[in-house]
N, C-alpha and C positions, 0 to 999 in steps of 0.2 A: 446406408447413411444413417447414423444415429441421430435421434431427436429426443428432446426432453431430458429428464434426470436419469443418471446411470451411476452405478458403482463400478469403477474400472480398477483392476489390480495393476498397479504400477510399481515395479521394483519392490515386490513383496509387501505392499501396503495398499489397502483398498481406498481409493480416492473418489470423493463425490465430484461428479462432473455434470454440468447442465449445458445442453446445446440447443440453440435456437437459430434456425435458418440454414440455408444451403451453403455450408462451408466447403463443399467440394468444388463448386463452380464459381464461388465468389471468395474474395479475400476475407477471412474471419478476423474478428478482434478478440483476442484472448485477454480476459480480465484477471489480474493478479491482486489478491487482497493483501491488506496490511495486518497490523496487530503490534508486533508480531504475535501470531497465534489467533488471529481473527477469523472472519468468515465473510461470505457474500450476502448474507440474508437481507441486510438493509439495502445494499446497492441494488440487488435484484428488484426491490420494491420501490425504488426511487428512479435514479437515472437509467438503470438497467431496462426498465419497462419501455422507455422512449428509445434507447439505443437499439433495442431488439426490433423496432419498426424500421430502422435505417440500414441495418447491416447484419450479417451473421455474427452471433455472439457465442463465445465459449467461456463458461465459468468453470473453474475448478478450485477446490480447497486443498491447501497444502497438507502433507502428512501431519497427523496429530492436531489438525485444526478443524473446527466446524463439524461438518457431517462426514468428513473422512475419518478413517480409523485412527485411534490412538496407537502409538508404537510402544512395544515392550523395550526395544533397544533404543534408548534416547540418544545414543551416539550417532544415529542416522539423522537426527535433527541438525543438519550441517548445510551450509550454503551450497557446497558442491553437490550434495545429494538433492537439494531442491532444484538446482539447475538441471541435474540429470533427470529428475522426475518430470519436469516440464518438457524436456527433450523427448523423453519416452512417451509422453502423452501425444506430442506432435507426430511421432512415428506411428503410434497406435491408431491415430485418426487419419493417417496418410495425408498429412498436410505438408506441402512443400514450403510455402511462405505465408506469413501472417503478420498482422499488426498486433502490437501488445500495449496494454494499458495497465500500469501499476499504480496503486494509490498507497501513500505513506510507505511502510516497509515494502509493499509490493513494488514500488518504484525502484527501490534499491535492488530487489531480486530481479526485476526486469532488466536493469542495467547489467547485472552479473550474467544473465542469460545472453544478452546482446553481445557482450565482449567475448563470450565463449562460442556462440553460434551466430555470428553476424549475418551469415548467408541466408538465414531463414527469416530474418526480420525485415519488413519493408519500412514500417514507421513505428516510432516509439512515442507513447504518451505517458508523461509522469505527472501525477496529481499529488501535490503536497509531499514530495519525495523526502525520504529520510536518509541520513548518513549516521547511523546509530552510534558508531564508535568514535565519531569525530568530536573533538573537544568543543568546536564552535556550535555544533548541533546540540550538545549537552547543555551548553551555556544558554542557548535560546530556550530550550525546554525548561530549565531551572528558573530562568528569569520570568518565563510565562507563569509558572506556578506562583512565584513570589508576587506577581501582579494580581493574581486572583485570590490568594489566601487571605483569610481573616487575620486579625492581629495575633491570635493565639497560635495558629499554624505557621505564620510567618516567623514568630519567635522560635518555635520548635525547629524549623528548618535551619534558621540562622545558627542556633545552638548546635545542631547536628553537624553542620558544615565545619565546625571548629576541629572535629576529630575524625572526619570521614572525607573520602574523595568525592568528586562531583558525581560519578556514576552511582555510588552508594547513596548519595543524597537524593538523586532523582528517584531511585527505588523507594526511598523513605517518603519522598513527597507524594508519590502515587498511593502509598499505603495510608497516609493521613488525610488525603484530600477528600472533602465531602462530595456528595453527588452534585451539589450546586457548583462547587469549585471546579470539578472535573468538566462539567458542562460549559462553564465559562472559559475554560482552557481550550476546548475543542470547537465551540460554536460562537458565532457573532450574535445570533438572535435566539432567544430562549425558546420560541415555538418550535424551531427545528431541533433543538436539544431534546425537547419533550417528545417529538416524533421519533427521534433516534432511540431514546430510552424505551418507548413503547415497543418498537420493533425488536430491540435487544431482548426485552422480556418475553415478547411473543415467540421469538425463535427458540427459547429454551436452551440455547447454545452457550457454553461457558468456556472462557479462556482460563485454563488451569495454571498458567504461568510457566509451565515446564518448557514449552516451546521457546518462549522468550529467553529464559535462563540458559538454554542450550545454544540457541542460534547465535547469540552475541559472542560466544566463545570462538566461532568460526568466521566472524566478520572482521574485515580490515577496511574501513571506509576510506582511509587515506590511500591505500593501495588501489582501491576501486577508482578513485578520482584520477589517478595516473593512467589506469587502463582505459578509461573512456576517452582519453585524448586520441585514441586510434580509431574511434567510431566516426563514420561519415553517414550515418543513418539519420534521415530527417526526424527531429525530436521536438515535440511540443511539451512545454512545462506549464502546468496550470497551478497557480498558487493564490490562496485568499490573502488579502492584505491584512486581515486580522488574525492570521495563523500564529498562535503562540506556542504551538507544539513542535513543528519543524521549522516554520518561519521563512521569511524572505531571504535571510542570510544563507540558508542552505540551498535555496533555489539559485541564488547568485553564484554560489561556489560551484555548483554543478554546471551551470551555463558557461562559466568561465573556462571550463575544460572541454566543452563540446565544439565541434566544427560547424555543425549544421543544425541550428535550433531556432525556435521562437518561443517567447514567454508571454503568457497572458495572465495578468493580475486581475483577479475577480474582486470587485469593490464592495460586495455585500457578503463576503464569506470569510470563515476562519479555516479550520483544518479540512472541512468537507464541502468543497464547492459542488460536488455531485448531489448533495442534499440541500444546501442553502440556495443554490442558483441552478437548479436542475435544467431549466429550459436553455439558458445561456450555455451551460456546460455541454449539453448534447449538441447544440448548434455549433459550438466551437470545435468539438471533436469531428463532427460530420464535415465541416469545412476543411479541416486539416487533412482528413483522410480522403477528401474528394478526388484526389489524383490517383488513388489506388484502383487498379483494374480488378 
């Protein structure tokens, strides 16, 4: 049984994997990061530390992300390939069933996996889930930027919107946002934004943007919403009430399509309840998974 950090070759790409606990005799929780193009470095050092004391945890970083290898063939950065990578990891570790937790884009990927391989998932946890190609999600994110931008950036984005679509405008918003504005978009309290920045810098990991640019080409969030209507897997959605990035509207849209769900709104969090309300976050997950044998 593997323990600790490993590099595992999955579908011709070396993936970083970290395993804590007895995943062979207990139901593990596989953690799926967001970004798109992100990593687990911060999660490992916040909520991850506490979750590891409660249950077996398996982290892995997607191809071209974090400590996994960059890919030469960027056409493999495709949602179907990511689902296949996770399924191949499950087979490699000889796990029959597991619980899955996806945060931000990781929530969207977790849902894609669940509709493809529902027999292997016991429970789903979605934290601040995204629906990247859906217009309502794009509007939430763009309005979030407008709410935190200074007057100069607000004018720039308003002018840009006159000749560009909303998706292009969001990319432009990310490019002009200051550090402070980005932190206000993602966090409710500045001290947690500072902690997050510190851990980002400490990690030395860089999101080169290639993963994001490629993965969106294969996403159809509208279609995913229709597919999840077939799921009857118990699902917990955790969303911060101050989330300006994916927002409450996205959560409500997802829950409207699910048969078996519960929603917990965190009252002191924005996009990262795992960082801003770590203790409550871990307690909520532990309670939800309590029925898993």
